[in-house]
C-alpha positions in Angstrom: 84.5 63.3 33.5 85.0 63.8 29.8 87.3 60.8 29.6 84.6 58.7 31.2 82.1 60.0 28.6 84.6 59.1 25.8 84.9 55.6 27.1 81.1 55.2 27.4 80.7 56.5 23.8 83.3 54.1 22.5 81.7 51.1 24.3 78.2 52.2 23.2 78.9 52.7 19.6 81.2 49.8 19.1 78.5 47.6 20.7 76.0 48.9 18.1 77.7 46.8 15.4 76.5 43.6 17.2 73.0 42.1 17.4 72.9 43.1 21.1 71.6 46.6 20.3 68.4 47.2 22.1 66.0 49.8 20.5 63.1 49.1 22.8 64.2 51.8 25.3 64.3 54.3 22.5 61.2 53.5 20.5 59.1 52.2 23.4 57.8 49.1 21.6 58.6 45.4 22.4 60.8 43.2 20.3 61.9 45.8 17.8 63.1 44.1 14.6 65.8 46.0 12.8 69.0 46.0 10.7 71.8 48.4 11.1 72.3 50.4 8.0 75.2 52.7 9.0 77.3 53.7 12.0 80.1 56.3 12.4 82.0 57.8 15.3 84.2 60.9 15.1 86.2 62.3 18.0 87.4 65.9 18.0 89.8 65.6 20.9 90.8 63.3 23.7 88.8 65.5 26.1 85.7 63.7 25.1 84.2 66.0 22.4 82.7 64.0 19.6 79.9 63.0 17.3 78.3 59.7 16.4 75.5 58.6 14.2 73.8 55.3 13.7 71.0 54.5 11.3 68.7 51.5 11.6 66.1 50.0 9.2 63.1 49.2 11.3 60.7 46.4 10.3 57.2 47.2 9.0 55.7 45.4 12.1 57.9 47.4 14.5 57.0 50.6 12.7 53.3 49.9 12.9 53.7 49.0 16.6 55.4 52.4 17.2 52.8 54.4 15.3 49.9 52.7 17.1 51.4 52.9 20.5 50.5 55.6 23.1 53.5 54.4 25.1 55.9 56.3 22.7 55.0 59.4 24.6 57.0 58.0 27.5 60.1 57.2 25.5 63.0 57.3 24.9 63.8 56.4 28.5 64.7 59.5 30.6 68.4 60.2 31.2 69.1 61.7 34.7 70.2 65.3 34.5 69.0 65.9 30.9 66.2 68.0 29.5 63.9 65.5 27.9 61.5 65.7 24.9 59.7 62.4 24.2 58.6 61.4 20.8 56.9 64.3 19.0 55.5 64.6 15.5 57.6 66.8 13.1 57.9 69.5 12.1 60.5 70.6 14.6 59.4 73.2 17.2 61.3 76.5 16.9 62.6 76.4 20.5 64.5 73.2 19.7 66.2 74.5 16.6 69.4 75.5 18.4 69.8 72.1 20.0 69.2 70.3 16.7 71.5 72.6 14.8 74.3 71.7 17.2 73.6 68.0 16.8 73.2 67.7 13.0 75.3 70.7 12.2 78.5 68.9 13.1 81.0 69.1 10.2 82.1 65.7 9.0 84.4 64.9 6.0 82.5 61.6 5.6 80.1 62.0 2.6 77.7 59.4 4.0 77.5 61.3 7.3 76.7 64.5 5.4 74.0 62.7 3.4 72.4 61.3 6.6 72.6 64.7 8.3 70.7 66.2 5.3 68.1 63.4 5.5 67.6 64.2 9.2 67.2 67.9 8.6 64.6 67.1 5.8 62.7 64.8 8.1 62.6 67.4 10.9 61.0 69.8 8.4 58.5 67.3 7.1 55.3 65.8 8.6 55.9 62.0 8.3 58.6 61.8 11.0 58.9 61.8 14.8 61.7 63.2 16.9 62.9 62.9 20.4 65.8 64.6 22.1 67.7 64.6 25.4 70.2 67.3 26.1 72.3 68.6 29.0 73.1 72.2 29.7 75.9 73.6 31.8 76.0 77.3 32.5 73.4 77.9 29.8 75.5 76.1 27.2 74.4 72.8 25.6 77.1 70.3 26.2 75.6 66.9 25.3 72.8 65.9 23.0 71.0 62.6 22.1 68.8 63.1 19.1 66.5 60.5 17.7 64.6 60.9 14.4 62.2 58.2 13.1 61.0 58.4 9.5 57.8 56.3 9.4 57.7 56.3 5.6 61.2 54.9 5.0 61.2 53.1 8.4 64.6 54.6 9.3 65.7 55.4 12.8 68.5 58.0 13.1 70.4 58.1 16.4 72.8 61.0 16.8 75.0 61.7 19.8 77.0 64.9 20.2 79.3 65.9 23.0 80.0 69.5 22.4 
């Protein structure tokens, strides 16, 4: 199972470097216009544990579409078997802090990753951002997290995946 997840992670995040990335299922708006700013994948072991982060610059038009849409309450698309929190205005709710700390608390030697993790934490404490999260628990332990943070001021979308 973990090897399958590892293969999926590799395929997903290497495909993010192409123009084929689809952000509509995440943001819930049509024809999202964006540029990839950064992407990084770290693997802790061959058993599938790992961390990845991708940052996208979203166009002004797509940002306005997101902010004006009631559809964002239905996104990101639901992942079977995961606990799902659709787009919610920051600051972060207390009951989600453990999930988020696992996701953005990952130690990386990459300075850019550390800087982006700091930006994400700052956005989750502020009031100009939105966040969404899907996470899976097994025996009361969080084992997999998809975190999305959208800063409407800088128009950055942060996508973080962590397989604990």
